[in-house]
C-alpha positions in Angstrom: 35.6 -14.8 -2.2 38.9 -13.2 -1.4 39.4 -12.2 -5.0 35.9 -10.6 -5.2 36.5 -8.7 -2.0 39.9 -7.5 -3.2 38.4 -6.2 -6.4 35.5 -4.5 -4.5 38.0 -2.8 -2.2 40.2 -1.6 -5.0 37.3 -0.3 -7.1 35.8 1.3 -4.0 39.0 3.1 -3.4 38.9 4.6 -6.8 35.2 5.6 -6.4 35.2 6.9 -2.9 38.0 9.4 -2.0 38.9 10.3 1.5 36.9 13.1 3.3 38.1 16.5 2.0 36.9 20.0 1.1 37.4 21.6 -2.3 35.9 24.5 -4.0 33.5 23.8 -6.8 33.2 26.0 -9.9 30.2 27.8 -8.4 32.0 28.5 -5.1 30.1 26.0 -3.0 31.7 23.5 -0.7 32.0 19.8 -1.5 32.0 17.1 1.2 33.3 13.7 0.5 32.8 10.7 2.8 35.4 8.8 4.7 37.5 6.4 2.8 36.8 3.6 5.3 33.0 4.0 5.1 32.6 1.0 2.9 34.2 -1.3 5.4 33.3 0.2 8.8 29.8 1.7 8.3 27.4 0.7 11.2 23.8 -0.3 10.7 22.7 3.1 11.9 24.7 5.3 9.5 22.1 5.1 6.7 19.1 4.0 8.8 15.6 5.5 8.7 14.4 5.6 12.2 10.6 6.1 12.8 10.0 8.0 16.1 6.6 7.3 17.6 4.7 8.0 20.7 3.0 4.7 21.7 0.2 6.5 23.4 -0.7 8.2 20.1 -0.1 5.3 17.6 -2.9 2.8 18.0 -5.3 1.9 20.9 -6.0 -1.8 21.0 -8.3 -1.9 24.0 -10.5 1.2 23.6 -9.3 3.0 26.8 -8.3 6.1 24.7 -4.6 5.5 24.9 -2.3 3.8 22.4 -0.4 0.8 23.6 2.2 -1.8 22.6 -0.5 -4.3 21.5 -1.8 -1.5 19.3 1.6 -1.0 17.8 1.8 -4.7 17.1 -1.6 -4.6 15.4 -0.3 -1.8 13.1 3.2 -3.1 12.6 2.7 -3.8 9.0 2.6 -0.1 8.3 6.2 0.2 9.4 7.2 -2.7 7.2 5.4 -1.3 4.2 6.8 2.2 4.8 10.2 0.6 4.7 11.8 2.1 7.8 14.8 0.3 9.2 14.0 0.9 12.9 11.8 2.6 15.5 12.5 5.0 18.3 9.9 4.1 20.8 8.7 6.9 23.1 8.8 6.4 26.8 7.0 3.2 28.0 8.3 2.9 31.5 6.0 3.0 34.5 4.9 6.6 35.1 2.1 8.7 36.6 1.9 10.4 33.2 2.1 13.9 34.5 4.5 14.7 31.6 3.7 12.2 28.9 5.7 9.4 30.4 8.9 11.4 30.7 8.3 11.3 34.5 9.4 7.8 35.3 8.4 6.1 38.5 10.1 2.7 37.7 12.8 2.3 35.0 12.5 -1.5 35.1 8.8 -1.9 34.4 6.4 -1.2 31.5 3.5 1.0 32.5 0.2 -0.9 32.5 -1.2 1.7 30.2 1.0 0.3 27.5 1.0 -3.4 28.4 3.6 -5.5 30.0 7.1 -6.7 29.7 5.8 -9.7 27.8 4.2 -7.6 25.2 7.4 -5.6 24.8 9.4 -8.8 24.3 6.8 -9.8 21.7 7.4 -6.5 19.9 11.1 -7.0 19.9 10.7 -10.4 18.5 8.4 -9.2 15.8 10.7 -6.3 14.9 13.8 -8.4 14.7 12.1 -11.0 12.6 11.3 -8.3 10.1 14.8 -6.9 10.2 13.9 -3.7 12.2 15.8 -2.3 15.1 14.1 -1.0 18.3 15.5 1.9 20.3 13.9 3.0 23.5 13.6 6.6 24.6 15.4 6.9 28.0 15.2 9.8 30.4 18.2 9.9 32.7 18.0 13.5 34.0 15.1 13.1 36.5 12.5 10.7 37.8 9.0 11.1 38.9 8.4 12.4 42.4 6.6 9.0 42.9 9.8 7.1 42.2 10.8 4.9 45.2 14.2 6.7 45.2 12.7 10.1 45.7 10.3 8.9 48.3 13.1 7.4 50.3 15.3 10.5 49.7 12.8 13.0 51.2 12.4 10.6 54.2 16.1 10.9 54.7 16.6 7.1 54.2 20.1 5.9 53.6 21.6 5.5 51.0 18.9 7.5 49.1 19.4 10.7 51.0 21.8 12.1 48.4 20.1 10.7 45.3 18.6 14.1 44.4 19.6 17.7 44.7 18.2 18.9 48.0 19.0 22.1 49.7 17.8 24.0 52.8 16.1 27.3 52.5 18.1 30.5 52.4 17.6 33.0 55.2 17.1 36.4 53.7 17.8 39.3 56.0 17.3 42.0 53.4 14.4 42.6 51.0 14.6 40.6 47.9 15.6 42.7 44.9 16.5 40.1 42.3 12.9 38.9 41.7 13.5 35.3 43.0 11.2 33.7 45.5 12.1 34.2 49.2 14.2 31.4 50.6 15.1 29.4 47.5 18.7 28.4 47.1 19.3 30.6 43.9 17.5 32.2 41.0 17.4 29.1 38.7 14.3 28.7 36.6 12.8 25.5 35.1 11.9 25.1 31.5 8.3 24.7 32.6 7.5 28.2 33.7 8.3 27.8 37.3 11.2 28.4 39.7 13.5 25.4 39.5 13.2 24.8 43.2 10.1 23.4 45.0 9.7 22.8 48.8 9.7 19.3 49.9 6.2 18.6 51.4 7.9 16.5 54.1 10.2 19.2 55.4 11.7 22.6 54.9 14.2 21.6 52.2 13.9 22.4 48.5 14.5 20.0 45.6 15.8 20.9 42.2 13.7 20.3 39.1 14.8 21.7 35.7 11.6 20.4 34.2 8.2 20.0 35.9 7.7 20.2 39.7 6.8 16.5 39.5 10.3 15.6 38.1 13.1 16.0 40.6 16.6 16.1 39.1 18.9 13.2 40.0 22.3 14.0 41.6 25.0 12.6 39.4 27.7 13.7 41.7 26.7 10.7 43.8 28.5 7.6 42.5 25.5 5.4 43.6 23.2 7.3 41.3 25.6 6.8 38.4 25.8 3.1 39.2 22.0 2.9 39.5 21.6 4.4 36.0 24.2 2.1 34.5 22.4 -0.9 36.0 19.1 0.3 34.4 20.7 0.7 31.0 22.1 -2.9 31.3 18.7 -4.1 32.3 17.2 -3.0 28.9 20.2 -3.9 26.7 20.2 -7.3 28.2 16.6 -7.7 27.1 17.4 -7.2 23.5 16.7 -3.6 22.7 19.0 -2.4 20.0 19.8 1.0 21.6 18.7 3.8 23.8 18.0 7.4 23.0 19.2 9.4 25.9 17.0 12.5 26.3 18.0 15.9 27.6 21.5 14.8 28.6 22.8 18.4 28.6 20.9 18.9 31.9 22.4 16.1 33.9 24.8 18.2 35.9 24.5 21.7 37.4 27.0 24.0 39.0 28.1 22.5 42.3 28.2 26.0 43.9 24.6 26.7 42.9 25.6 30.2 41.6 22.9 32.4 40.2 22.5 32.5 36.5 23.1 35.9 34.8 20.1 37.7 33.3 20.2 38.6 29.6 18.1 41.7 30.2 18.8 43.1 33.7 15.5 44.9 33.7 13.6 41.9 32.3 11.6 39.3 34.2 13.1 36.3 36.0 12.4 33.6 33.5 14.1 30.7 31.8 14.1 32.6 28.5 15.8 35.6 30.0 18.8 33.7 31.4 22.3 32.8 30.2 22.3 29.1 31.3 26.0 29.0 32.3 25.3 26.8 35.4 22.5 24.5 34.5 23.1 23.4 30.9 25.8 22.1 28.6 28.4 21.6 31.4 31.5 19.6 30.6 30.5 17.0 33.3 27.5 16.1 31.1 29.7 15.1 28.2 32.1 13.1 30.4 29.3 11.1 31.9 27.9 10.2 28.5 31.4 9.2 27.4 31.4 6.8 30.3 28.1 5.4 29.2 29.4 4.8 25.7 32.0 2.5 27.3 29.1 0.5 28.7 27.5 0.3 25.2 30.8 -0.8 23.7 30.9 -3.7 26.2 27.8 -5.1 24.6 29.2 -4.7 21.1 32.3 -6.7 22.0 30.4 -9.3 23.9 28.1 -10.3 21.0 28.6 -13.7 19.4 31.2 -13.7 16.7 29.8 -13.7 13.2 26.7 -11.7 14.1 26.3 -8.8 11.7 25.3 -5.3 12.7 25.0 -6.1 16.4 26.2 -2.7 17.8 24.0 -1.4 20.6 23.2 2.1 19.5 23.6 5.1 21.8 21.8 8.3 20.7 22.0 11.6 22.5 19.1 14.0 22.2 19.8 17.5 23.6 18.9 21.0 22.7 22.3 22.4 23.3 23.1 26.1 23.0 25.4 25.8 19.9 26.4 23.6 17.0 29.8 23.0 18.7 27.9 21.9 21.8 25.9 19.3 19.9 29.0 18.0 18.0 30.8 17.4 21.3 28.4 14.6 22.1 30.3 12.5 19.5 33.3 12.7 21.7 36.2 14.9 22.9 39.8 14.1 22.3 40.2 10.3 22.7 36.9 9.8 24.4 34.1 8.4 22.2 30.6 9.6 22.8 27.3 8.9 21.1 27.0 6.9 17.9 24.4 9.5 16.9 24.2 13.0 18.4 20.8 14.2 17.1 21.0 17.2 14.8 18.1 19.6 15.3 19.4 22.3 12.9 16.7 21.9 10.3 14.0 21.6 13.0 15.1 24.7 15.0 16.8 27.0 12.6 15.0 26.7 9.3 11.7 28.6 9.1 9.2 29.4 6.4 11.1 32.6 5.8 14.6 31.1 5.5 16.4 31.8 2.3 18.7 29.5 0.4 21.8 30.9 2.1 20.4 29.8 5.5 19.7 26.3 4.2 23.3 26.0 3.0 24.7 27.5 6.3 22.7 25.0 8.5 23.4 21.9 6.4 27.0 22.6 5.4 27.8 23.8 8.9 26.9 20.4 10.3 28.7 18.4 7.6 31.8 20.6 7.9 31.8 20.3 11.7 31.4 16.5 11.9 34.4 14.8 13.7 35.9 11.7 12.0 33.6 9.4 14.0 30.5 11.7 13.5 27.4 10.6 11.7 25.2 13.0 9.8 21.6 12.8 10.7 18.5 14.9 10.0 15.3 15.7 11.9 12.3 17.6 10.6 9.9 17.1 13.5 9.5 15.6 17.0 7.3 15.7 20.0 8.6 19.1 21.2 7.9 21.2 18.1 5.0 22.0 15.7 4.6 19.5 12.9 6.5 20.3 9.7 3.3 20.3 7.6 1.8 23.0 9.9 5.0 25.1 10.0 5.7 25.1 6.2 2.5 23.9 4.4 2.1 20.5 2.7 4.0 21.3 -0.5 7.1 22.6 1.3 6.9 19.8 3.8 7.2 17.4 0.9 10.2 19.3 -0.4 11.9 19.3 2.9 11.5 15.5 3.1 13.0 15.2 -0.4 15.9 17.3 0.8 16.5 15.2 3.9 16.5 11.9 2.0 19.1 13.3 -0.4 21.5 14.2 2.4 24.1 11.8 3.7 23.4 9.9 6.9 20.6 8.8 9.2 17.0 10.1 8.8 14.5 10.4 11.7 10.8 10.4 10.7 8.3 11.6 13.3 5.1 9.6 13.2 2.5 11.2 11.0 5.0 13.0 8.8 4.5 10.3 6.2 0.9 11.3 5.7 1.3 15.0 6.2 -0.4 15.2 9.6 -0.9 18.7 11.0 -1.1 20.2 14.5 -4.5 20.0 16.1 -4.9 23.6 17.3 -8.4 23.0 18.5 -7.3 21.3 21.7 -9.1 23.2 24.5 -7.6 24.4 27.8 -9.6 21.7 29.5 -8.2 19.0 27.2 -4.6 20.1 27.5 -2.2 17.5 28.9 1.3 19.0 28.4 2.6 20.7 31.6 4.3 23.3 29.4 0.8 24.5 28.6 -0.9 23.5 31.9 1.6 25.6 33.9 0.4 28.8 32.2 -3.3 29.7 31.8 -6.3 29.5 29.5 -5.3 32.6 27.7 -1.8 31.8 26.6 -1.5 28.0 26.9 -1.6 27.4 23.1 1.7 29.3 22.7 3.4 26.7 24.8 1.6 23.4 24.7 3.2 20.6 22.6 -0.1 18.6 22.6 -1.1 19.7 19.0 1.9 17.7 17.6 1.2 14.7 19.7 -2.4 13.8 18.7 -3.4 10.2 17.6 -2.3 8.9 14.3 -4.9 9.2 11.6 -5.4 5.7 10.1 -8.6 6.1 8.2 -12.0 7.8 8.1 -13.9 4.8 9.6 -14.9 6.6 12.8 -14.5 9.9 14.6 -11.3 8.5 16.2 -9.7 8.1 12.7 -9.2 4.4 13.2 -7.0 5.1 16.2 -9.4 3.1 18.3 -11.8 0.8 16.6 -13.8 -0.2 19.7 -13.9 3.0 21.9 -15.4 2.8 25.3 -16.8 5.8 27.1 -13.4 7.4 27.2 -12.4 9.6 24.3 -8.8 9.5 23.0 -6.3 11.0 25.4 -5.9 13.9 23.0 -8.6 14.8 20.5 -8.1 13.7 16.9 -7.5 16.4 14.3 -10.8 17.4 12.6 -9.2 16.9 9.1 -8.9 13.1 9.7 -11.5 12.4 7.0 -9.2 13.7 4.2 -5.8 13.4 5.9 -5.4 9.7 6.8 -3.3 6.7 5.8 -6.0 4.9 3.9 -6.7 8.1 1.8 -3.0 8.6 1.2 -2.5 5.0 0.0 -5.3 5.4 -2.5 -3.6 8.2 -4.3 -0.6 7.8 -6.6 0.7 11.2 -5.8 0.5 11.6 -2.1 2.8 12.3 0.9 2.7 8.6 1.8 3.7 7.4 -1.6 6.5 10.0 -1.7 7.9 8.9 1.7 7.7 5.3 0.8 9.6 5.8 -2.4 12.1 8.1 -0.8 12.9 5.6 1.9 13.4 2.8 -0.6 15.7 5.1 -2.7 17.6 6.1 0.4 18.2 2.4 1.3 19.1 1.2 -2.2 21.1 4.1 -3.8 24.9 3.6 -3.7 25.3 7.3 -4.6 23.4 8.4 -1.5 25.3 6.1 0.8 28.8 6.7 -0.5 28.7 9.7 -2.8 30.0 13.2 -2.5 27.8 16.1 -1.5 27.7 19.6 -2.9 25.3 22.5 -2.1 24.4 25.5 -4.2 22.7 28.8 -3.7 21.2 29.5 -7.1 19.7 32.8 -8.4 16.2 33.7 -7.3 16.4 32.1 -3.9 16.7 28.5 -5.1 18.6 25.9 -3.1 20.2 22.8 -4.7 22.1 19.7 -3.6 24.2 17.4 -5.8 25.1 13.8 -4.9 27.7 12.1 -7.1 29.7 8.9 -7.2 31.9 7.9 -10.1 30.3 5.2 -12.1 26.9 5.6 -10.4 23.8 7.7 -11.0 24.0 11.3 -10.1 21.1 13.3 -8.5 20.3 16.9 -8.0 17.6 18.0 -5.5 16.4 21.5 -6.3 14.0 23.5 -4.0 12.2 26.6 -5.0 11.9 28.5 -1.8 9.5 31.1 -3.2 5.7 31.2 -3.5 6.1 32.3 -7.1 7.4 30.3 -10.1 11.1 30.5 -11.1 13.5 28.9 -13.6 17.0 27.5 -13.1 19.9 26.2 -15.2 21.0 22.6 -14.4 24.5 23.5 -15.5 24.8 25.7 -12.4 24.6 22.5 -10.4 26.5 20.2 -12.7 28.4 21.8 -15.6 28.8 18.5 -17.4 25.1 17.6 -17.3 23.6 17.0 -20.8 20.3 15.4 -19.9 18.0 15.3 -16.8 14.9 13.3 -15.9 12.6 13.7 -12.9 13.2 11.0 -10.3 10.9 12.6 -7.6 8.7 15.6 -7.4 6.7 17.3 -4.7 3.0 16.9 -4.5 1.5 19.9 -6.4 4.2 20.9 -8.9 4.0 20.8 -12.7 6.5 18.1 -13.2 5.9 14.3 -13.2 8.1 11.4 -12.2 9.9 10.0 -15.2 9.6 13.2 -17.2 12.6 13.9 -19.4 13.4 17.6 -19.4 13.8 19.1 -22.8 15.7 22.2 -22.0 17.9 21.7 -18.9 19.2 25.3 -19.2 15.8 26.7 -18.5 13.9 24.4 -16.0 10.7 25.9 -14.6 9.6 25.3 -11.0 6.2 26.3 -9.6 5.9 28.1 -6.3 7.5 25.9 -3.5 8.0 23.1 -6.0 10.9 20.6 -5.4 12.3 18.1 -7.8 15.0 15.5 -7.6 16.6 15.1 -11.0 18.6 12.1 -12.3 21.4 13.6 -14.4 23.2 12.2 -17.4 26.5 13.8 -18.2 27.4 12.5 -21.6 30.6 11.0 -20.1 30.0 7.3 -20.6 33.8 6.9 -20.8 33.9 7.1 -17.0 31.7 4.0 -16.6 33.7 2.3 -19.4 36.9 3.2 -17.6 35.6 1.7 -14.3 34.5 -1.5 -16.1 38.0 -1.8 -17.7 39.6 -1.2 -14.3 37.6 -4.0 -12.8 38.5 -6.4 -15.6 42.2 -5.4 -15.5 42.4 -5.7 -11.8 40.6 -9.0 -11.8 42.9 -10.3 -14.6 46.0 -9.1 -12.7 44.9 -10.7 -9.5 44.0 -14.0 -11.2 47.3 -14.1 -12.9 49.2 -13.6 -9.7 46.9 -16.2 -8.0 47.8 -18.8 -10.6 51.5 -18.1 -10.3 51.4 -18.4 -6.5 49.6 -21.8 -6.8 
């Protein structure tokens, strides 16, 4: 065993250089992984995490809302898809004014979803199948119905200072800054309201950066910090594999409550028209999460010796104002932060009009900026944005998935992406649930509501609820099912050999099995005619080039622009509607045609078999040398 391990390490050292940056012949940047990645990689560094909203996944009891029992009933889908873990949307007790992100009890499961016993059953089922379970966790605020807030507004000790409460401001002169009379400052919430609401039990105002029903916690109070640490321990003690900490860049605000400057001095007083210097991305936010990482590390050290991949995962999810601000969640100086700081570059910065140069800037910017302990990760969709198939169209959505699975690191898959689900834009004003839409009006709500991307999963065409609920009662699903459920559902996708589901399933398996993807170098290329390409290489292993035609019209490209030593190429994956087929051997690699928006992943052969032969000889030579020395020592 020692001999085999030594040979593996020596060969791995030859194959996997230390992280560096060099210039390729085409002028693109090359990124190589850390030398210690073979030994120290955590289970999350190449994971595929399936993010789902339990309320929209499957309804087991016909009440119109998905639940944990429904997730258990459909658990085989996750196993067949091949994901390595799930990020479970909020399941804590809640009045559901904001989709469960308004928590009224952090230590209980909302009856809408089931019970603690059902969650424990889910954990057992997942772990038996080798899947990890990460819970979405909302530390910035609670529901106004939380016991802490109710005691706080009653001025009960020690809860008096659990939230940010301030008395009204006396205004002797006429307001000329547009803010409401009496509020402590001009801060605005993300939900189209002033960030201050008057406490119904008194004259004080409470701060809420999100909905009026979600008062912000006061993390300058040590008791609040301790309460939240206790809650985290509560769930980690129950066997969850990690927590995804949501909106952590809003935890602290300016202690002096200074007004935020307007971008346009003549513009309206709105969240979008403010430089958020005092309510977002404060250094205190990072320091607090670094303290929480220490808590997670305690669990890692406390695990039984010999248990593999036992790390409790800490993910931060925050829409920070800059790339540097996002990367800081990994840590600053000698302070370690998140294991994964979610990267929303592809989600927020790439649009249907983005050119190849923009793709390269977003992807390479992230990889170049990663600190030594940073983990690359990629997100195409989530509960806050329009679905990728609606934003880009089905063909380009497939190409983006192929790109993501080619890139190094962790992949987040938002439920429904694997079947190409689209936004349900037919949700009426009356049916709208999301406060981002509800806080506007029936004329403009569709511009803001996130409900279209949160609709029930479309399992089959068996009934008008798309199999989401097989025994519906009088209540319709909590959000209406998309009208295209008859043609866009899992059963239909499974029946086709060339479908989004089949593509995702194959990409996930490739992502998990390929040594090149896990340890190989990365290179990106902006090719002529607005074509973007990525090359993944590892000495002695298969090399792959992913090529995206970002145009609506057909183009051609030369494989040698991506790999000058390539002599042959075959199609490993192709998007849904292109002219190429999987397994196809390309006859002329200097003139490869791509249809409009077509993406291909090519397996390259370089006519350099001596490299593999050299590696084999190295293994034999090293093994012989070690064996010889071993015999002499004996």
